[in-house]
KEPADO-565142 format. One line per field, with one value per residue (C-alpha): residue in three letters; residue number from 1; x, y, z. Coordinates in Angstrom, 2 decimals, always signed. Example, Ala and Ser with C-alpha at 12.3 -4.5 7.8 and 13.67 -1.06 7.14 Angstrom:
2
residu <- [ALA|SER];
num <- [1|2];
px <- [+12.30|+13.67];
py <- [-4.50|-1.06];
pz <- [+7.80|+7.14];
This chain:
336
residu <- [MET|VAL|GLN|LYS|ASN|ILE|LEU|LEU|HIS|THR|PRO|VAL|ALA|GLU|LYS|VAL|ALA|GLY|VAL|TYR|HIS|THR|ASN|GLY|LYS|ASP|VAL|TRP|VAL|MET|THR|HIS|GLU|TRP|ASN|SER|ASN|ASN|PHE|PHE|ALA|TYR|LEU|VAL|THR|ASN|SER|GLY|VAL|ASP|THR|VAL|PRO|ILE|ILE|SER|SER|ILE|GLY|SER|VAL|HIS|SER|GLY|ILE|THR|SER|ASP|GLY|ASN|SER|VAL|GLY|TYR|LEU|LYS|PHE|SER|PRO|ASN|GLY|LYS|LYS|ILE|VAL|SER|LEU|GLN|SER|GLU|SER|SER|VAL|VAL|GLU|LEU|PHE|ASP|PHE|ASN|ASP|SER|THR|GLY|VAL|VAL|SER|ASN|GLY|MET|THR|LEU|PRO|VAL|ALA|TYR|SER|TYR|ALA|TYR|GLY|ALA|SER|PHE|SER|PRO|ASN|ASN|SER|ARG|LEU|TYR|ILE|SER|TYR|PHE|GLY|THR|GLY|GLY|GLY|SER|PRO|GLN|PRO|GLY|LYS|LEU|PHE|GLN|TYR|ASP|LEU|LEU|ALA|GLY|THR|PRO|GLN|ASP|ILE|ILE|ASN|SER|GLN|THR|LEU|ILE|TYR|ALA|SER|SER|GLY|TYR|TRP|TYR|CYS|GLY|LEU|GLN|ASN|GLY|ALA|ASP|ARG|LYS|ILE|TYR|LEU|SER|ARG|ILE|ASN|LEU|THR|PHE|ASN|ASP|GLY|THR|THR|LEU|GLY|ALA|ILE|ASN|TYR|PRO|ASN|LYS|LEU|TYR|ALA|SER|CYS|SER|PHE|LEU|GLU|ASN|ASP|LEU|TYR|LEU|SER|GLY|LYS|TYR|CYS|ARG|TYR|GLY|LEU|PRO|ASN|PHE|ILE|GLU|SER|TYR|PHE|ASN|CYS|ASP|THR|CYS|ALA|VAL|GLU|LEU|ASN|GLY|ILE|GLN|GLU|ILE|GLY|ASN|TYR|SER|ILE|LYS|ILE|PHE|PRO|ASN|PRO|VAL|SER|SER|ILE|LEU|TYR|ILE|GLN|SER|PRO|THR|ASP|LEU|LEU|LYS|SER|ILE|GLU|LEU|TYR|ASN|LEU|PHE|GLY|ILE|LYS|ILE|TYR|ASP|ASN|LEU|TYR|SER|SER|THR|LYS|ASN|ILE|GLY|ILE|ASP|ILE|SER|PRO|PHE|THR|LYS|GLY|ILE|TYR|PHE|ILE|LYS|ILE|ILE|SER|VAL|ARG|GLU|THR|LEU|ILE|LYS|LYS|ILE|ILE|VAL|THR|ASN];
num <- [1|2|3|4|5|6|7|8|9|10|11|12|13|14|15|16|17|18|19|20|21|22|23|24|25|26|27|28|29|30|31|32|33|34|35|36|37|38|39|40|41|42|43|44|45|46|47|48|49|50|51|52|53|54|55|56|57|58|59|60|61|62|63|64|65|66|67|68|69|70|71|72|73|74|75|76|77|78|79|80|81|82|83|84|85|86|87|88|89|90|91|92|93|94|95|96|97|98|99|100|101|102|103|104|105|106|107|108|109|110|111|112|113|114|115|116|117|118|119|120|121|122|123|124|125|126|127|128|129|130|131|132|133|134|135|136|137|138|139|140|141|142|143|144|145|146|147|148|149|150|151|152|153|154|155|156|157|158|159|160|161|162|163|164|165|166|167|168|169|170|171|172|173|174|175|176|177|178|179|180|181|182|183|184|185|186|187|188|189|190|191|192|193|194|195|196|197|198|199|200|201|202|203|204|205|206|207|208|209|210|211|212|213|214|215|216|217|218|219|220|221|222|223|224|225|226|227|228|229|230|231|232|233|234|235|236|237|238|239|240|241|242|243|244|245|246|247|248|249|250|251|252|253|254|255|256|257|258|259|260|261|262|263|264|265|266|267|268|269|270|271|272|273|274|275|276|277|278|279|280|281|282|283|284|285|286|287|288|289|290|291|292|293|294|295|296|297|298|299|300|301|302|303|304|305|306|307|308|309|310|311|312|313|314|315|316|317|318|319|320|321|322|323|324|325|326|327|328|329|330|331|332|333|334|335|336];
px <- [+4.05|+7.42|+10.56|+14.45|+17.80|+16.43|+19.98|+19.54|+22.96|+26.93|+29.28|+29.15|+32.21|+32.09|+30.21|+26.70|+24.92|+21.48|+19.30|+16.34|+14.64|+13.28|+9.65|+11.06|+9.30|+11.27|+14.88|+17.69|+20.14|+23.24|+26.00|+29.12|+29.42|+32.46|+35.16|+33.44|+32.23|+28.87|+26.56|+23.41|+20.67|+17.72|+14.24|+12.86|+9.21|+6.27|+5.56|+9.08|+12.40|+12.15|+14.68|+15.57|+18.44|+19.00|+22.88|+24.99|+28.33|+30.67|+33.97|+36.85|+36.36|+36.45|+38.56|+41.49|+44.99|+45.38|+43.37|+40.39|+41.68|+39.77|+36.53|+36.76|+36.58|+33.27|+30.43|+28.50|+26.09|+25.72|+23.03|+20.99|+21.39|+23.05|+26.31|+27.91|+31.54|+33.21|+36.37|+38.55|+41.40|+43.94|+44.51|+43.44|+41.00|+38.42|+36.12|+33.41|+30.11|+26.64|+23.61|+20.24|+17.74|+14.89|+16.10|+18.79|+21.38|+25.30|+27.16|+30.00|+32.47|+35.93|+39.04|+40.77|+44.42|+45.95|+46.96|+47.88|+47.76|+44.47|+41.65|+38.98|+36.17|+34.17|+31.60|+30.00|+29.47|+25.88|+25.68|+26.86|+29.48|+32.84|+33.85|+36.12|+38.04|+40.22|+43.20|+43.72|+47.88|+49.89|+50.73|+53.37|+56.98|+57.16|+53.47|+52.44|+49.29|+46.16|+45.22|+42.58|+41.55|+39.16|+37.64|+35.67|+32.76|+32.04|+35.46|+34.64|+35.79|+36.58|+40.13|+39.50|+38.09|+40.99|+43.40|+41.42|+42.32|+43.72|+45.42|+43.59|+45.02|+47.98|+48.00|+51.06|+49.52|+46.54|+44.99|+42.15|+38.88|+34.83|+33.67|+29.83|+27.64|+25.77|+22.86|+24.93|+26.24|+29.62|+31.31|+32.69|+35.68|+36.67|+39.97|+42.86|+46.11|+48.93|+49.21|+45.55|+44.76|+42.89|+39.64|+37.92|+37.35|+36.41|+37.66|+35.38|+35.12|+33.30|+32.18|+32.33|+30.41|+33.66|+36.96|+40.20|+41.54|+38.03|+36.61|+37.80|+39.08|+39.46|+41.63|+40.41|+36.77|+34.04|+35.27|+32.76|+33.01|+35.08|+33.61|+35.45|+34.96|+37.54|+37.18|+33.53|+30.87|+27.04|+25.46|+22.40|+20.07|+22.49|+19.23|+18.86|+21.67|+20.50|+21.03|+22.08|+18.14|+18.77|+17.28|+20.65|+23.92|+24.11|+27.65|+27.80|+24.75|+26.91|+25.52|+26.43|+25.79|+26.07|+23.87|+21.99|+18.77|+17.10|+15.32|+13.60|+12.44|+14.79|+13.80|+10.33|+7.31|+4.43|+5.61|+9.14|+9.75|+12.19|+13.48|+15.49|+16.42|+17.64|+17.03|+13.69|+13.39|+13.56|+12.61|+12.49|+13.19|+13.62|+15.31|+15.44|+18.55|+18.81|+18.84|+15.47|+13.23|+10.05|+9.08|+9.44|+8.16|+8.81|+8.14|+8.91|+8.19|+8.60|+11.22|+9.19|+7.64|+6.27|+6.15|+3.66|+6.18|+3.65|+3.02|+6.59|+7.78|+10.22|+13.88|+16.85|+15.78|+18.21|+16.35|+17.93|+16.88|+17.85|+17.47|+18.58|+22.11|+22.63|+21.89|+21.71|+21.60|+20.88|+19.69|+16.38|+15.19|+11.71|+9.71|+6.49];
py <- [+48.13|+46.85|+47.70|+47.43|+48.00|+46.81|+45.91|+42.55|+42.04|+43.64|+42.82|+40.29|+38.38|+38.95|+36.37|+34.97|+31.92|+30.56|+26.80|+25.72|+24.65|+21.03|+21.91|+23.12|+26.45|+28.51|+29.64|+29.55|+32.80|+32.14|+34.67|+34.31|+37.31|+38.78|+38.45|+35.21|+31.78|+32.45|+31.13|+33.36|+31.61|+33.51|+31.82|+33.44|+32.46|+34.17|+36.10|+37.71|+37.51|+36.18|+38.58|+36.52|+34.15|+30.56|+31.12|+27.96|+28.68|+26.14|+26.15|+28.76|+32.76|+34.88|+37.65|+39.72|+39.35|+42.17|+44.22|+41.82|+39.45|+36.60|+38.12|+37.11|+33.52|+31.73|+30.41|+27.46|+25.33|+22.22|+21.73|+18.97|+21.52|+18.72|+20.53|+23.79|+25.08|+28.03|+29.65|+32.38|+33.51|+35.05|+32.07|+29.69|+28.00|+25.68|+24.03|+21.63|+21.33|+19.41|+21.33|+20.76|+22.40|+21.81|+23.33|+25.70|+24.58|+23.81|+20.94|+18.48|+20.73|+19.49|+21.41|+20.79|+21.04|+24.18|+23.11|+26.59|+30.17|+32.24|+29.81|+31.67|+29.99|+26.73|+24.41|+21.11|+19.12|+18.92|+15.21|+16.64|+13.91|+15.99|+19.73|+21.97|+24.82|+27.10|+28.75|+32.82|+32.26|+35.16|+38.74|+40.89|+41.04|+37.24|+36.22|+32.55|+31.67|+29.72|+26.03|+24.30|+21.03|+18.58|+16.25|+13.08|+13.82|+9.90|+8.73|+7.63|+9.04|+12.70|+11.28|+9.57|+12.85|+15.04|+12.01|+12.26|+15.58|+15.74|+19.05|+19.35|+21.87|+24.34|+27.26|+28.89|+32.68|+32.97|+33.72|+31.19|+33.09|+32.11|+28.77|+28.51|+25.37|+26.00|+25.18|+22.92|+21.06|+22.30|+24.58|+27.83|+29.43|+33.05|+33.91|+36.99|+37.35|+38.02|+41.38|+42.24|+43.03|+39.77|+37.93|+37.63|+33.96|+31.39|+28.08|+25.16|+21.54|+20.12|+16.55|+17.72|+14.57|+12.87|+11.92|+13.28|+14.01|+12.69|+15.96|+17.45|+20.95|+23.49|+26.74|+28.35|+27.25|+30.06|+32.97|+35.95|+37.86|+40.90|+41.17|+40.64|+38.65|+38.61|+37.91|+37.00|+35.12|+35.68|+33.89|+31.47|+29.60|+26.18|+24.19|+25.24|+22.57|+19.74|+16.26|+13.60|+12.64|+12.80|+9.57|+9.84|+11.41|+12.95|+13.12|+16.74|+17.18|+16.64|+14.94|+11.42|+8.82|+8.37|+9.83|+7.26|+8.14|+11.13|+13.83|+16.25|+19.50|+21.18|+23.53|+22.31|+23.99|+21.00|+17.33|+16.00|+13.11|+10.30|+7.92|+4.66|+3.60|+0.19|-0.50|-0.83|+1.73|+0.92|+3.93|+7.57|+10.09|+13.79|+15.92|+19.72|+21.46|+20.67|+16.60|+15.96|+13.90|+15.33|+12.49|+8.87|+5.84|+2.38|+0.73|-2.28|-2.80|+0.94|+2.60|+5.80|+7.97|+11.58|+12.99|+16.01|+18.88|+21.42|+21.08|+21.75|+25.65|+27.29|+26.31|+23.89|+20.38|+16.83|+13.91|+10.66|+7.71|+4.14|+1.67|-2.20|-0.99|+2.26|+5.11|+8.99|+12.05|+15.07|+18.64|+19.62|+23.46|+24.11|+27.23|+27.02];
pz <- [+154.63|+152.98|+155.26|+153.98|+155.68|+158.74|+161.20|+162.45|+164.26|+164.18|+164.06|+161.42|+159.66|+155.97|+155.12|+154.58|+153.50|+152.71|+152.33|+152.54|+156.06|+155.90|+154.81|+151.52|+151.94|+154.47|+154.19|+156.48|+156.38|+158.18|+159.29|+161.61|+164.44|+164.68|+167.55|+168.73|+167.73|+167.54|+164.20|+163.85|+161.91|+160.89|+159.46|+156.30|+156.02|+153.73|+157.08|+156.96|+158.51|+162.30|+164.04|+166.91|+165.66|+166.41|+168.12|+167.52|+169.94|+167.98|+166.39|+166.82|+167.28|+164.24|+165.19|+163.05|+162.81|+160.29|+158.93|+159.69|+157.26|+159.02|+158.36|+154.68|+153.68|+151.96|+154.12|+152.41|+153.04|+151.21|+149.06|+150.91|+154.22|+156.26|+156.13|+156.54|+156.21|+156.99|+155.93|+157.83|+154.85|+156.70|+159.23|+156.37|+159.08|+157.56|+159.68|+158.63|+160.60|+160.86|+160.04|+161.29|+158.57|+160.90|+163.94|+162.56|+164.79|+163.63|+165.45|+165.33|+163.90|+162.55|+161.41|+158.34|+158.38|+156.55|+152.92|+151.57|+152.09|+152.40|+152.21|+150.27|+148.40|+149.46|+147.67|+147.89|+144.75|+143.71|+145.04|+148.64|+148.46|+147.76|+149.20|+147.34|+148.95|+146.74|+148.28|+146.97|+147.93|+148.32|+147.06|+147.92|+146.58|+145.44|+144.97|+144.92|+142.92|+143.87|+144.51|+144.49|+146.72|+147.09|+150.00|+149.90|+152.33|+152.08|+152.95|+156.56|+159.94|+160.22|+160.20|+156.84|+155.39|+156.43|+154.87|+151.61|+150.81|+147.59|+145.41|+142.08|+140.56|+141.52|+139.40|+137.99|+137.29|+139.26|+143.05|+143.33|+144.63|+144.78|+144.26|+143.14|+141.74|+138.69|+136.96|+134.62|+137.40|+137.22|+140.23|+138.75|+139.94|+139.89|+139.76|+139.35|+137.64|+139.51|+137.77|+138.57|+135.17|+133.64|+135.52|+131.69|+132.11|+134.84|+135.91|+136.04|+137.65|+135.29|+137.32|+140.68|+142.39|+140.81|+143.10|+142.23|+138.67|+137.54|+138.28|+135.39|+136.37|+133.77|+134.72|+131.64|+130.88|+130.75|+128.87|+129.61|+126.55|+127.73|+130.97|+134.61|+137.50|+140.32|+143.64|+144.52|+142.13|+142.75|+146.16|+145.75|+148.17|+147.75|+147.67|+144.20|+143.38|+145.28|+143.44|+146.21|+144.70|+141.08|+139.05|+136.83|+136.45|+133.03|+132.69|+133.57|+131.72|+128.21|+125.11|+124.66|+122.16|+118.69|+116.56|+114.49|+116.55|+115.31|+117.65|+115.41|+115.67|+117.86|+119.32|+119.63|+120.72|+120.27|+119.06|+119.42|+117.24|+118.15|+115.13|+115.52|+112.08|+113.59|+116.94|+118.76|+121.87|+125.35|+127.04|+127.01|+129.90|+129.90|+133.08|+133.84|+134.39|+137.82|+136.81|+137.99|+135.85|+135.08|+132.36|+131.86|+129.31|+128.74|+125.41|+123.87|+120.17|+118.40|+116.72|+116.06|+118.94|+119.29|+122.68|+123.66|+124.77|+125.26|+128.81|+129.69|+130.30|+127.68|+128.67|+127.96|+129.06|+128.20|+126.80|+127.86|+125.35|+125.67|+122.83|+122.63|+121.42|+122.43|+125.32|+123.70|+125.98|+123.81|+124.97|+123.41|+123.90|+124.33|+122.97|+123.77];
């Protein structure tokens, strides 16, 4: 018999996060107790939810200032399950911890200095090297719009990480809210204009693995076709976006290269043909949307190749073709 709406614990703050156990099958679901410094990690297996949590008492006490404003703020795992960041919005507390994805224990906390008003959203880059924090700003009679910051987690010591704090963008007209990795390896930002009458586009960090301005943040990147998104973005198991073992950085999964090399048909259901009018082809690799290599082959003396695509499930893929004088990355659509 399936049961639902079973209360596991109360009171807790307005935050929940999920990541795979180190076995790659089970899932840790994390929340934070209210009026305490306790993290609660629940293990979800194919047998159900273990109702006895792993409790880690570490970091600051999550408690209210006015209207429980510190219950707001993201809790987010790194995609590889080795870090977790916790935000308390009203006091702008941002704390970064180690996480043991085998035992569920949170440890080794560090506090990032207050950078601005109302810390709200958080996301790690797909390769786990950068941390992004969005600050809402302030409302009231003289509203202050949001800001986006980056931290380099490869900088060295905790103090080096703190010193790496970089302002990526200061908005002139929007409060900044949720941050979330996408399957295209961008990090998306929800935001609201200062009069609460717009939310029809998302901002995006186009190359989140890159440092500083090279991450290429655009405040108006994705139009939602007249739909609205304001505070939050969908919550995912962050492991879906892990790319620290990806075989290649596909420039944010964008098509690159000149197009003397021909690829057809596209969309494709059976044989994909690659023709190079001048250069000998050296290698061909195929990647899914998560940047995981699913096919590769080396060549030595050919300009024309046919690849059987039929074993792959339908969807979007990226093919990387290296010839003697150029590299081409192109999106293909498999329809079988």
